C-alpha positions in Angstrom: -15.8 -13.7 -19.2 -13.7 -14.4 -22.4 -12.2 -17.9 -22.9 -8.8 -18.3 -21.2 -7.1 -18.3 -24.6 -8.6 -14.8 -25.3 -7.3 -13.2 -22.1 -4.7 -10.5 -22.2 -2.4 -8.6 -19.9 -0.2 -5.5 -20.0 3.3 -7.0 -19.4 6.3 -5.1 -18.3 8.9 -6.7 -20.7 11.8 -4.3 -19.9 12.3 -1.1 -18.1 10.0 1.6 -19.5 8.6 -0.9 -21.9 4.9 -2.4 -21.7 3.4 -4.8 -24.2 -0.1 -6.1 -24.6 0.2 -9.8 -24.7 -2.0 -12.9 -24.6 -2.5 -14.2 -21.0 -2.0 -17.9 -20.3 -3.0 -19.0 -16.8 -2.3 -22.4 -15.1 -5.1 -25.1 -14.7 -7.4 -24.4 -11.8 -6.5 -26.5 -8.8 -9.1 -27.9 -6.4 -8.5 -25.1 -3.8 -7.9 -22.3 -6.4 -10.2 -19.4 -7.4 -10.2 -17.9 -10.9 -11.1 -14.1 -10.7 -11.6 -11.5 -13.4 -9.9 -8.2 -12.5 -12.3 -5.1 -12.6 -9.9 -2.3 -11.2 -6.5 -2.0 -9.6 -4.5 0.9 -8.1 -1.1 1.8 -9.1 1.5 1.2 -6.4 4.9 3.0 -6.2 6.5 -0.4 -6.3 5.0 -1.1 -9.7 6.6 2.1 -10.9 9.9 1.1 -9.3 9.9 -2.1 -11.3 8.8 -0.4 -14.4 11.6 2.1 -14.0 14.3 -0.6 -13.7 15.0 0.3 -10.0 14.1 -3.1 -8.7 15.7 -6.5 -8.6 12.4 -8.2 -9.8 13.0 -10.1 -13.0 11.3 -9.1 -16.1 9.1 -9.9 -18.1 6.4 -9.6 -15.5 2.7 -8.7 -15.0 2.6 -6.2 -12.3 -0.3 -4.9 -10.3 -1.6 -6.1 -6.8 -4.1 -3.6 -5.5 -7.1 -5.2 -7.2 -10.9 -5.9 -6.9 -12.2 -8.7 -8.9 -15.2 -11.0 -9.6 -15.1 -14.8 -9.1 -15.4 -16.6 -12.4 -14.7 -20.2 -11.3 -13.8 -22.2 -8.4 -12.0 -25.4 -7.7 -13.7 -28.5 -6.6 -12.8 -28.1 -2.9 -13.6 -24.4 -2.6 -16.4 -23.6 -0.2 -16.1 -19.9 0.9 -16.9 -18.1 -2.4 -18.9 -18.8 -5.5 -18.9 -17.6 -9.1 -20.4 -14.1 -9.5 -19.1 -13.0 -6.1 -17.0 -9.9 -5.6 -13.7 -10.3 -3.8 -10.4 -8.6 -3.1 -7.6 -11.1 -4.1 -4.3 -11.1 -2.4 -1.8 -12.2 -5.1 1.1 -12.7 -2.6 0.9 -16.4 -1.6 2.6 -17.4 1.6 3.7 -21.0 2.3 2.7 -21.0 6.0 5.6 -23.4 6.9 8.9 -21.5 6.6 10.6 -20.1 9.7 9.2 -16.6 8.9 5.6 -17.8 8.6 6.0 -20.0 11.7 7.4 -17.0 13.7 4.3 -14.9 12.9 5.9 -12.9 10.0 4.1 -14.3 7.0 4.7 -11.0 5.3 8.4 -12.1 5.1 7.6 -15.6 3.8 10.9 -17.3 2.5 9.0 -19.4 0.0 6.6 -16.8 -1.2 4.8 -17.2 -4.6 3.1 -14.5 -6.7 -0.1 -14.9 -8.6 -0.3 -13.3 -12.1 -0.5 -9.6 -11.6 -3.5 -7.4 -11.6 -2.7 -5.6 -14.8 -4.0 -8.8 -16.5 -7.6 -9.4 -17.2 -7.7 -12.4 -14.8 -5.7 -14.3 -12.3 -5.8 -17.5 -10.1 -5.3 -17.3 -6.4 -5.8 -19.9 -3.6 -9.1 -19.7 -1.8 -7.3 -18.5 1.3 -6.2 -15.4 -0.5 -9.6 -14.1 -1.5 -11.5 -11.8 0.8 -15.4 -11.6 -0.1 -16.9 -8.1 -0.2 -20.3 -7.0 1.2 -22.9 -6.4 -1.4 -22.8 -2.7 -0.6 -19.1 -2.2 -0.7 -17.7 0.3 -3.3 -15.6 -1.7 -5.7 -13.2 1.3 -6.2 -12.8 1.7 -2.5 -11.9 -2.1 -2.1 -8.8 -1.4 -4.3 -7.3 0.2 -1.3 -7.3 -2.9 0.8 -3.7 -3.9 0.1 -2.1 -0.5 0.7 -4.2 0.0 3.9 -3.2 -3.4 5.1 0.6 -2.4 4.7 -0.1 0.9 6.6 -1.9 -0.9 9.4 1.2 -3.1 9.9 3.4 -0.1 10.0 1.2 1.9 12.4 1.0 -1.1 14.8 4.8 -1.2 15.0 4.8 2.3 16.5 2.7 1.1 19.4 0.8 4.4 19.4 -1.3 5.2 22.6 -4.2 7.8 22.8 -3.0 11.4 23.2 0.4 10.9 21.7 1.7 13.2 18.9 2.4 11.4 15.6 4.3 13.0 12.7 3.4 11.8 9.2 6.0 13.0 6.6 4.9 12.6 3.0 1.2 13.1 2.4 0.8 11.1 -0.8 -1.9 8.3 -0.8 0.0 6.2 1.7 0.8 9.0 4.0 -2.9 10.1 3.9 -3.8 6.5 5.0 -1.2 6.8 7.8 -2.9 10.1 8.9 -6.3 8.4 9.2 -4.9 5.2 11.0 -2.9 7.2 13.5 -6.1 9.2 14.3 -8.0 6.0 14.9 -5.3 5.0 17.4 -6.1 8.3 19.2 -3.1 10.3 18.2 -2.7 14.0 17.6 -1.4 14.0 14.0 1.1 16.5 12.5 1.3 16.2 8.6 4.3 17.4 6.7 4.7 17.6 2.9 6.1 20.1 0.4 2.9 20.4 -1.6 0.1 22.7 -0.1 -2.6 20.7 -1.8 -1.6 17.5 -0.1 -1.4 19.1 3.3 -5.0 20.5 2.7 -6.2 16.9 1.9 -4.5 15.7 5.1 -6.3 18.2 7.1 -9.6 17.2 5.5 -9.0 13.7 6.4 -8.3 14.2 10.1 -4.8 15.7 10.5 -4.7 18.2 13.4 -1.9 20.3 12.1 -0.4 20.9 8.6 3.1 22.0 9.2 4.5 24.9 7.1 6.6 23.5 4.4 8.7 26.7 4.4 9.7 26.1 8.0 12.6 23.7 9.0 10.9 20.4 10.0 12.5 20.1 13.4 11.5 23.6 14.4 8.1 23.1 13.2 7.5 19.9 15.2 9.0 21.3 18.4 6.8 24.4 18.1 3.7 22.1 17.9 4.9 20.0 21.0 6.0 22.6 23.5 9.6 21.8 22.7 9.3 18.1 23.5 9.2 16.5 20.0 6.9 13.9 18.4 6.1 10.6 20.2 6.2 8.7 16.9 6.8 9.5 13.3 6.3 7.8 9.9 8.4 8.6 6.9 6.3 7.7 3.8 8.6 9.1 1.3 11.7 7.3 0.2 14.7 9.5 1.3 17.6 8.8 3.6 18.2 12.4 4.3 14.5 12.8 5.3 14.8 9.9 7.7 17.8 11.5 9.3 15.9 14.9 9.7 12.8 13.1 11.1 14.9 11.4 13.8 15.8 14.7 15.2 12.1 15.6 15.7 11.4 12.9 18.1 11.0 13.3 21.8 12.4 11.0 24.4 11.3 7.4 23.7 10.2 8.4 20.2 9.6 5.8 17.6 10.3 6.1 13.9 8.9 3.9 11.1 10.7 4.0 7.9 7.7 3.0 5.8 9.0 3.8 2.3 11.9 2.1 0.6 14.9 4.2 -0.7 16.0 3.6 -4.3 18.7 3.7 -5.2 20.2 2.5 -1.9 21.4 5.3 0.2 22.9 4.7 3.7 21.8 6.5 6.7 24.1 8.8 8.7 22.7 9.0 12.2 24.4 10.2 15.4 24.3 7.1 17.7 24.2 9.3 20.7 20.8 10.8 19.5 19.4 7.3 19.6 21.2 6.3 22.7 20.5 9.2 24.9 17.0 9.9 23.7 16.1 6.2 23.8 14.7 6.2 20.3 13.4 3.1 18.5 13.9 3.0 14.7 12.1 0.4 12.8 10.8 -0.5 9.4 7.7 -2.2 8.0 7.0 -4.0 4.7 4.0 -5.7 3.2 1.2 -7.1 5.3 -0.1 -10.3 7.0 -3.5 -11.9 6.5 -4.8 -10.3 9.7 -3.8 -6.8 8.4 -5.5 -7.6 5.0 -8.8 -8.6 6.7 -8.9 -5.6 9.1 -8.1 -3.2 6.3 -11.1 -4.5 4.3 -13.3 -4.3 7.4 -12.2 -0.7 8.0 -13.0 0.3 4.4 -16.4 -1.5 4.4 -17.5 0.1 7.7 -16.5 3.6 6.3 -13.9 4.1 9.2 -11.1 5.0 6.8 -11.9 7.2 3.9 -10.3 6.1 0.7 -12.3 7.5 -2.2 -11.1 11.1 -1.6 -7.6 9.8 -2.4 -8.5 9.0 -6.0 -7.4 11.7 -8.3 -7.4 9.8 -11.7 -9.1 6.7 -13.3 -7.5 5.5 -16.6 -8.0 2.5 -18.9 -5.6 -0.4 -18.9 -4.1 0.7 -22.3 -3.0 3.9 -20.7 -1.0 2.2 -18.0 2.3 3.8 -19.0 0.8 7.2 -18.5 -0.4 6.2 -15.2 3.0 5.1 -14.2 4.4 8.4 -15.4 1.8 10.3 -13.3 2.7 8.4 -10.1 6.5 8.8 -10.8 6.1 12.6 -11.2 3.7 12.8 -8.2 0.9 14.2 -10.2 -2.4 14.0 -8.3 -2.9 11.3 -5.7 -4.1 7.7 -6.3 -4.3 6.5 -9.9 -6.9 3.7 -10.5 -6.7 1.5 -13.6 -9.8 0.1 -15.1 -8.9 -3.4 -16.3 -12.4 -4.6 -17.2 -14.7 -1.5 -17.1 -17.7 -3.5 -18.1 -17.6 -5.3 -14.9 -18.0 -2.1 -12.7 -21.3 -2.0 -11.0 
């Protein structure tokens, strides 16, 4: 690895503006781990910040779906060693605030963030590194963070075997939802406007790809003998879509609003629909350490297929092009090679 003074990062300095800048990291603490980033996935939340649709202050090094190699460890670190491959979690929870103590560390009120994965290296606490098996695909490991978020969302739906789950929006996140819902024993209906994404959903386990030309409610009722879906995930940020999906649910149906909506757009829902049909509408955001560990385990055991979701691999200096691809919904998952020489 280069000396710290020679490290660089792609920094988002203003909306739609990225700059290649020197990267300065803080001193390594006794329980810290210095890692060199190999690859990272582009998350729509990164694109949202890049596009000026977020309250996150700039300049900032974005990127959080990384796989990395340990370079150095603090004097008290015992669980990893230099040369080892890990997935670093750059969201550092305090463990002491009311949210953490109530079992919601994903909503930590004193959260800190490590330097982002569009930099050549970063430092995270030992508790935030997840070692990989020697046989694990490095590229597959970049899906740990998004899969962890999906696991949290699916758990909140309390799916039981035999239920029908509707997944609306079959981008990379929606395709992970399809697979996790299947693992919970559900019959999965996939909905998207793009035929190629529906075909991908079918190849990854969806039972039915709904006709995008047919009204969504009619399509769901036709596939459920007029009852409606037992649960649904909206994996695309649209208030109108949430309103429509709510009408596809059967009695006691649960709806997870997984995707954020930007700019903000209030919902307009008939309260009687919720009241008389006993619907449960919830959201989910981010992940907990348990979700993170389980996601990596599922990937390493080959129980969730992630490599078929990769449509493009680009070098770090083409990050802007990658953001534009995600923003325009070209392909599926875009992976950024930060340090290509590291890839095994």
